[in-house]
KEZA-407669 format. One record per residue (C-alpha): residue in three letters; x, z, y. Coordinates in Angstrom, 1 decimal. Example, Ala and Ser with C-alpha at 12.3 -4.5 7.8 and 13.67 -1.06 7.14 Angstrom:
// residues 2
GUGU residu     px     pz     py
GUGU    ALA   12.3    7.8   -4.5
GUGU    SER   13.7    7.1   -1.1
// end
This chain:
// residues 184
GUGU residu     px     pz     py
GUGU    UNK    0.0    0.0    0.0
GUGU    UNK    3.0    0.1    2.3
GUGU    UNK    2.5   -3.6    3.2
GUGU    UNK   -1.1   -2.8    4.3
GUGU    UNK   -1.1   -3.4    8.1
GUGU    UNK   -3.8   -2.8   10.7
GUGU    UNK   -4.9   -6.0   12.4
GUGU    UNK   -5.5   -4.4   15.9
GUGU    UNK   -6.3   -7.8   17.5
GUGU    UNK   -9.4   -8.1   15.3
GUGU    UNK  -12.5   -5.9   15.7
GUGU    UNK  -14.8   -5.1   12.8
GUGU    UNK  -17.1   -2.9   14.8
GUGU    UNK  -17.3   -1.2   18.2
GUGU    UNK  -20.1    1.3   18.9
GUGU    UNK  -20.5    3.9   21.7
GUGU    UNK  -23.5    6.1   21.8
GUGU    UNK  -24.3    8.8   24.4
GUGU    UNK  -26.3   12.1   24.1
GUGU    UNK  -26.8   15.2   26.2
GUGU    UNK  -25.0   18.4   25.3
GUGU    UNK  -27.3   21.3   26.4
GUGU    UNK  -24.4   23.5   27.5
GUGU    UNK  -22.3   23.9   30.6
GUGU    UNK  -19.2   21.7   30.8
GUGU    UNK  -16.8   24.6   31.2
GUGU    UNK  -18.1   26.1   27.9
GUGU    UNK  -17.8   23.0   25.8
GUGU    UNK  -14.5   22.7   23.8
GUGU    UNK  -14.4   19.7   21.5
GUGU    UNK  -11.1   20.7   20.0
GUGU    UNK  -12.5   24.1   19.1
GUGU    UNK  -15.7   22.6   17.8
GUGU    UNK  -14.0   20.0   15.5
GUGU    UNK  -11.2   22.4   14.5
GUGU    UNK  -13.8   24.8   13.2
GUGU    UNK  -16.4   22.4   12.0
GUGU    UNK  -17.7   23.5    8.6
GUGU    UNK  -18.5   21.2    5.8
GUGU    UNK  -22.2   22.3    6.0
GUGU    UNK  -22.4   21.7    9.8
GUGU    UNK  -20.8   18.3    9.4
GUGU    UNK  -23.5   17.4    6.8
GUGU    UNK  -26.2   18.6    9.2
GUGU    UNK  -24.9   16.1   11.8
GUGU    UNK  -26.0   13.1    9.7
GUGU    UNK  -28.3   14.3    6.8
GUGU    UNK  -27.9   12.2    3.7
GUGU    UNK  -24.9   10.3    5.2
GUGU    UNK  -22.3   12.9    5.9
GUGU    UNK  -21.1   14.1    2.5
GUGU    UNK  -18.0   16.3    3.1
GUGU    UNK  -15.6   17.5    5.8
GUGU    UNK  -12.3   19.3    5.5
GUGU    UNK   -9.3   20.0    7.7
GUGU    UNK   -5.6   20.0    7.0
GUGU    UNK   -2.2   18.5    8.0
GUGU    UNK   -0.3   15.4    7.3
GUGU    UNK    3.1   15.6    5.6
GUGU    UNK    4.7   15.4    9.1
GUGU    UNK    2.7   18.3   10.4
GUGU    UNK   -0.1   16.5   12.4
GUGU    UNK   -3.6   17.9   12.3
GUGU    UNK   -6.0   15.8   10.1
GUGU    UNK   -9.7   15.9    9.5
GUGU    UNK  -11.1   14.4    6.3
GUGU    UNK  -14.6   13.1    6.3
GUGU    UNK  -16.6   11.5    3.5
GUGU    UNK  -19.6    9.6    4.7
GUGU    UNK  -22.0    6.8    3.9
GUGU    UNK  -21.9    4.0    6.5
GUGU    UNK  -24.6    1.6    5.4
GUGU    UNK  -23.9    0.8    1.7
GUGU    UNK  -20.3    1.8    1.9
GUGU    UNK  -18.9    5.2    0.9
GUGU    UNK  -16.1    5.8    3.5
GUGU    UNK  -13.3    8.4    3.3
GUGU    UNK  -11.8    9.0    6.7
GUGU    UNK   -8.2   10.3    6.9
GUGU    UNK   -8.5   11.1   10.6
GUGU    UNK   -5.2   12.1   12.2
GUGU    UNK   -5.7   13.9   15.5
GUGU    UNK   -4.2   11.7   18.2
GUGU    UNK   -5.8   13.5   21.2
GUGU    UNK   -7.1   17.0   20.6
GUGU    UNK   -8.2   18.4   23.9
GUGU    UNK  -11.1   20.5   25.3
GUGU    UNK  -13.1   17.5   26.6
GUGU    UNK  -11.5   14.6   24.7
GUGU    UNK  -10.8   13.9   21.0
GUGU    UNK   -9.3   10.8   19.6
GUGU    UNK   -8.7   10.5   15.8
GUGU    UNK   -7.1    7.6   14.0
GUGU    UNK   -7.8    6.9   10.4
GUGU    UNK   -6.6    4.5    7.7
GUGU    UNK   -9.9    4.7    5.9
GUGU    UNK  -10.7    4.0    2.2
GUGU    UNK  -14.1    2.3    1.7
GUGU    UNK  -16.0    1.9   -1.6
GUGU    UNK  -18.3   -1.1   -1.0
GUGU    UNK  -20.7   -2.6   -3.6
GUGU    UNK  -17.8   -5.1   -4.3
GUGU    UNK  -15.1   -2.4   -4.8
GUGU    UNK  -12.5   -0.5   -2.8
GUGU    UNK  -10.8   -1.7    0.5
GUGU    UNK   -9.4   -0.2    3.7
GUGU    UNK   -9.9   -0.4    7.4
GUGU    UNK   -8.7    1.5   10.5
GUGU    UNK  -11.2    3.7   12.2
GUGU    UNK  -10.7    5.1   15.7
GUGU    UNK  -13.2    7.9   16.5
GUGU    UNK  -13.3    9.1   20.1
GUGU    UNK  -15.4   11.9   21.6
GUGU    UNK  -15.6   12.7   25.3
GUGU    UNK  -17.7   15.0   27.4
GUGU    UNK  -18.3   14.7   31.1
GUGU    UNK  -20.1   17.1   33.4
GUGU    UNK  -23.6   16.1   34.4
GUGU    UNK  -23.6   18.6   37.2
GUGU    UNK  -26.8   20.3   36.0
GUGU    UNK  -25.5   22.7   33.4
GUGU    UNK  -25.4   20.0   30.7
GUGU    UNK  -22.8   17.4   29.6
GUGU    UNK  -22.8   13.8   28.5
GUGU    UNK  -21.3   13.2   25.1
GUGU    UNK  -19.8    9.8   24.4
GUGU    UNK  -19.2    9.1   20.7
GUGU    UNK  -17.2    5.9   20.2
GUGU    UNK  -16.2    4.3   16.9
GUGU    UNK  -13.9    1.3   16.8
GUGU    UNK  -12.9   -0.3   13.5
GUGU    UNK  -10.1   -2.8   12.8
GUGU    UNK   -9.5   -4.6    9.6
GUGU    UNK   -6.3   -4.3    7.6
GUGU    UNK   -4.4   -7.0    5.7
GUGU    UNK   -5.7   -5.4    2.5
GUGU    UNK   -9.2   -5.6    3.9
GUGU    UNK   -8.9   -9.3    4.8
GUGU    UNK   -7.6  -10.1    1.3
GUGU    UNK  -10.6   -8.1   -0.1
GUGU    UNK  -13.1  -10.2    2.0
GUGU    UNK  -11.5  -13.5    0.9
GUGU    UNK  -11.4  -12.5   -2.7
GUGU    UNK  -15.2  -11.6   -2.5
GUGU    UNK  -16.2  -14.8   -0.6
GUGU    UNK  -16.9  -12.9    2.6
GUGU    UNK  -15.9  -14.4    5.9
GUGU    UNK  -14.5  -12.0    8.6
GUGU    UNK  -17.5  -12.8   10.8
GUGU    UNK  -19.8  -11.8    8.0
GUGU    UNK  -17.9   -8.6    7.4
GUGU    UNK  -17.8   -7.8   11.1
GUGU    UNK  -21.5   -8.4   11.5
GUGU    UNK  -22.4   -6.2    8.6
GUGU    UNK  -20.0   -3.4    9.7
GUGU    UNK  -21.3   -3.6   13.3
GUGU    UNK  -24.9   -3.2   12.2
GUGU    UNK  -24.1   -0.3    9.8
GUGU    UNK  -21.7    1.5   12.1
GUGU    UNK  -23.9    1.3   15.2
GUGU    UNK  -26.9    2.6   13.2
GUGU    UNK  -24.9    5.5   11.8
GUGU    UNK  -23.5    6.3   15.2
GUGU    UNK  -27.0    6.4   16.7
GUGU    UNK  -28.1    8.8   14.0
GUGU    UNK  -25.1   11.2   14.2
GUGU    UNK  -24.5   11.4   18.0
GUGU    UNK  -27.6   13.5   18.9
GUGU    UNK  -26.8   15.9   16.0
GUGU    UNK  -23.2   16.1   17.2
GUGU    UNK  -24.4   16.9   20.7
GUGU    UNK  -26.7   19.7   19.4
GUGU    UNK  -23.9   21.1   17.2
GUGU    UNK  -21.4   21.1   20.1
GUGU    UNK  -23.9   22.9   22.3
GUGU    UNK  -24.6   25.6   19.6
GUGU    UNK  -20.8   26.2   19.2
GUGU    UNK  -20.3   26.3   22.9
GUGU    UNK  -23.0   28.8   23.6
GUGU    UNK  -22.3   31.0   20.5
GUGU    UNK  -18.6   31.2   21.0
GUGU    UNK  -18.8   32.0   24.7
GUGU    UNK  -21.3   34.7   24.4
GUGU    UNK  -24.1   32.8   26.2
// end
């Protein structure tokens, strides 16, 4: 798998969804929320689609979050390395394993969460998911008679639908954590 390269110039999917976090901006801490996100709470954020969540470290000491989820008809295992891990901004980059109806493949997923102050005691959550194919993924599509455009269209539809389902639940979870951990 060492020859498996991310093709960052190609986009499989790109989805951004917004939701309101019913907690004051100064009380919201995305790094604390994700760093302490339990498996059960992760599952509540997309019932039936989020299967498991765990936290650990890469061999070189970087924080990593492992997520197992269904995106459309694909079981996806995210090996999400924390690239930006701040109070109001998270960026995780994953070389993800995907079990499709045609077998296993890979893609790169970039998950980015940001909160901005609405000025009214609430925040705006932006949940962005960007996916790029890998060389292995492109070989997989070719071997299965799938064009890149077909793969991208299917991934866009599935990823955007998933993002629309999970984002409001993430916002509610972030608000619960913010209010509980700050004594509100």
